[in-house]
N, C-alpha and C positions, 0 to 999 in steps of 0.2 A: 872836091867836094866830096871829104870821106863819106862812107859808104855806112849806112845802117844794116844790122844783122837781125833779121826776123827769124826766131825758133817758131815752127808752124807745122801744121797737117793739111792738108786738102780735104776741104769740106768743116774744117774745123773753126773754133771761134777767132783763129788766125786772120782768117779770109778777112775780117770787119776790117784789120791794120794794113795787111796787105794791099785791099782795095784804098785804100787812103795813103798808103807809100806810093803807088801808080798814079795817083790821080794827080798826085801834087808835084809829080816828077823828080821824086826824093830817089838819089841809089841807093838799091839795098842787094843786099844778099841773103837769099833765102836758104835756109838748114832745114829739112825737113826730118821730124822726127818720126819716128815708130808710132803704132796704137800704144797709146800708152796705159793703156785698160789692158793689155797682153802683154806687153813689153815691161818686163822690171829690170831689165838693162838701160831699155830707154829712158823708163822716170828717174834711174838711179843718174845715170847724163846730163839730164835735162835738170835736176837737182842740185848740181852745181851752179846754175845759173837762178833757178828760179825753185826754194824749196820746198816749194807744191808740186814742183813738177806738171806744170801745167801750161798752155799758148794761149794767146801769143806771150812771148816772151820776147822783149825786144833789146839790142843792144844800142846805143847810141853811138852817134862818131868820136864820142872820146871815151868812149868805152864802158859808160853808165849804162847799167841795167835797168829795165822798167817792167814792169807788167800792170794788168788790170787793164781789158781793153778801153775803158771810158779814161782813166788817167793819160793812157797814150793818146788816143782821140784829143784830149783837151792841152796837150803838151804839142803835138803836131800841129796844131793849128797856132799855138803860141811862139813855136821856135819859126814857122815861116812865115807868120806875120798873116796870115791869110785864111779867110772867112769862110770857103770851102763847103766845109762840116760843120763847123763851131760857129751860130751865129756871135757876133761882137758883144763885147760887155752893154752896150747902150739900145743894142736892136730889141727892139719890144716882144720878140719870141725868145728870147734868152732865157728867162725863167722857167717856160713851159720844157723849152729844149733839155735844161737841165735836172727838171723833174722827170721828164721821163726819160732820161740815158739814167738815171740810177736808177729807177724804177724796173728797168730792163734791167741793169746789172747786178740789183741786190734781190728782185724777187722772181724774175722770170728764168732767168739764165743760173739761177742756182738749183732749180729742178731739175736739168740734165746732170749737175755734180751729181745727186742723190739718186734719180732714178734710172741713170744709164748704167750704173753696176751697182745697183742698193745692195748686195752683200757685204759691201765696204762697211756700210754700217748697219745692217741686221743680219746676221750672221745665221740665224734658220733660214733653211731655203725658203719654204713655204711662207713666212712672214714677211722675209725677204721682197718675194714678189708680189704680196697683199701690199707690202710698203710702195715699192714702184709704181704699182698700177694705181693708187690712192694720189701718190703725187702726180705720175700725169693727169689725172683728172683735175688736179687744183692748178696744174699748169694751165688747163684749158680753160677755167675761170678767170685767171693772170690775164692770158691775151683776149678773153671776152672785155675786160674792163680797159685793155689798152686798145682795142676796136674805138668803144664808145669816145673816146679821146682824140682819135686820128682824125684827120682834115683830109681835104683832097687839093692838088693832086699827090702834095707831098705830105707826110705826118704833118706839118707845122704850117697847111696850106701851101702859099706859094713859095715859100721859101725849103728849097733842098736842104738836107743836113744830114749827119753821121745817123740817125735816128732812121734814115731810109735806108742805110748799109747793114744796121742790125736786122731791120725788118726783114730784108730781101735776101740777108745770110741764113735768120731764126725760122724764117717759114720753110727751108727746106730740110728741117730736120723735123723729129716729131713732133705732132701728130701727122705731118705731111703737107705738100700743097693742097690736096682734095679737101681735107678738114677745114685749110683756112677758106678756101673757095666757097665752100659751104657755111663755114661758120663767122669767118671775119673777112666781108667781103672787101671791105677798104682797106685791111692789111696787104690782102692778096692784091690787090691794084697797083697798090705800091710796092710791092715786090717786084709785078712785071714790068712798073716802069723803069725802079732802078736798075733790072735787068738787062732794059734794052739803051743803058746811060751806055753811052762808047767810051767814056771816060774809064768804067769801070770794067770792060769787055773782055780786057786781058785776064783780070783777076778771076772775074765769075768762071772764064773758061780753065781755069786753072783748077779753081776749086770744086766747079759743079760740071765736070766737061760731056757728063747724061745729058744737061739740060742747055748746054752751051757749045755742045763738039762743033 
């Protein structure tokens, strides 16, 4: 079987796709990109494959390029015919899966795009700092909305899905695990359960070695 090629960086959003490729047993080559905030050369190089110079960027075995983690998640389920991470079309949890998958990538995820380096969008240093803090506060509000929707033991209840991968990955980012423990305990519990999933351990160790070393 021809291999996938994943452009990623440990600890970044590519972890969500890496975990799926590993758990599904799909052969893939991992091409680590430099810190895209700090390396102009890295951005130029990745832009040849993804004009936004973002990860994850995935090259399929036939050479086709895919971006956007949600699109990749849905494609991998279709390509493999497996429902490990995506409830099938007739599953009663499918509508909520799609709703919250899009909510995470359309609402929560962009807050990192804007607040990780706010001076890309607001040139004045003081205004950029205030903008970044405002976006961080808004992210907290969004996470509380997600918390209200989360079930147990997984986001969809008994049905494990890619939503749990997103939660497990994104709770490593700002504002950090302690904030989630204190403010969104259901999401924190989901992240811990996903962190203990043997199918995902190799990906977690690669992306978050301080927590899974």
